[in-house]
C-alpha angles and dihedrals in degrees: 000000000000090000092054092048091049090050091050091053093049096052099030112150114257113257104241144197089010133356110258094007125141090244090057091050091050092050092048095052092055092070100094097201096048099035097099091051099036101050099071093039092053098046087051086072094054118101093238135112119259093257089054091050090050089049090053093051099040103034114017098038098061092048095046092044091052093046094047089048091054092046092052090047095050097032092201118201089229104041095175093056090044093053092048089052090045093053092048092052091045091054093043094241097116098074093046092048093048092047092051091048091051092048092051092048093048091050091051092048092050091051091049091048091051091052092048091049091050092050092049092051091050092049090050093050091049091053093048093052095045118122109266100200127146108318097216092050090047092052091051090050091049092050091052092049093047089055088057096051096093089054103042103020087214127141120245113269091241089064098047110123094015127119115257109271099222142038090213127094124274115297120241131191143133089303093045111039117190103240129211107271127222110188120221118252124210119186118248138174120251090251091054091049092050092047093050092047093051090049095048093047088065090062119084090222094060104026095088098045118126113249094254092049091050090052091050092051092049092051091047092059116102124209114236132181117219121200124227113279091011114144109230098177130023120211112249096020124120113262122234101161142039123206138214115202116232099173135356134030134269132195125227107219124192129185106238118180090342095309127105109237131181106237099172143006118219118209135185111308094026123123120217136175094036098116094065089055096043097048101024090236132137120273108282094209143003119257121211128181115242090202137345110319139186116213140172114234126207120192126227095244093055090045093051096045098043110026101031095036092045090054091051092045091049092052093049092046095051094041090057091045093049090058087069093052106095093211095054103029091090093056117101121256096259094052090045091054090051090053090048090056091051096051118103118200117230129181126209135183130229111290095020115137109225096183127012126216116256094012120117116262131217102165139068117212137206119191111235100172136000136027130281138179134214121219134187108203103315095333120103107222107166145017126209132202136170111317095023122116137206142171096064096114095067090051097042096048102025090236134129120275110289094211143004118255116209131185113247101177125070089260135004131196119203133179113224131200126196123240091252094052091044093053093045100044105029098038094106089056094055095107092051092047091049091053091048089053089077088080089073094060 
């Protein structure tokens, strides 16, 4: 009626934040009494064709209204994740996605179980066929050989051909002193160094190495040429090298139910043979060259001293540093060690912008060295030094960066953590982080 229309005009919802914007239309449609009258009047202000406006009212509006209603009912702490999940369920994709994920995981677990079973059977057969001579004489022989270990670094004869007995690192004691290690160094061109570094950075074992450790590993690698059909690795043997493929292809062959089967093909840039070094386990498969290949070979001793030791040193260094970070100092030692493993060091120069205002954020940062400042527009609002942290607001609230953070010192080192690691490891501290967020206002 004319009276209703007049009333609607008098109490019409203000168009904010911008006349004719989608936000104004959304705000207008939430008024239950005025919704039937306000919808058409608001979409009239949108810069769309009539068919688009009709699509908004007839198709988008019911979906958005239902989703917003569910969000307001549940009030999830992470609304963006909730809405993504809601839309998947609404479209029927969630169940299919979950089923595919479960199938892939089950397949991987079955394969892993099969490999473990095979290793156990091989270890049992090796024990059964072991020489059962006089025990006292055997012990005397072993003692003599153990005394020679520091000199020769060779395994006792009784253990030749067996699987390694532990997944732990090498054992050291008064009979087996850990000596100072000087890694080998093999000359390489700059192009070869760059290529090797880019390849190794893709592997989880090498991706967190400090720059000097990465350089040492690259120089320790030796170039080898492999002939066609040559067997580089034999399934069940102990592993003393890993390889990075420069040119050519190799096949990974595993004996399954008594038959040799190709389970994987390795191409240029791939790394193979690393698992035996990392876990001290027998070779999981044989590797044979399809044609002539060129590879880079890294020995076990260099791997243990640089990669394994670097990982342990990194953890100790960051654990001690995290004790000085007010946010994390109250966490127990185990949780602190998990956070230390998840941190990735990054280095920036003076004037570099680490995060930029209004851009999306996917990392949390802790300042290790240097000084930084936070600015909103042209206003300086915060300063950071060693032990301070920033970037949590964008992750906590799923919102753009509230300020830009710029390096003030000649150089700054920060430790970053991905969104996934942040949510998993710092979740219990969410209330504290939320309270601390007041400093940004």
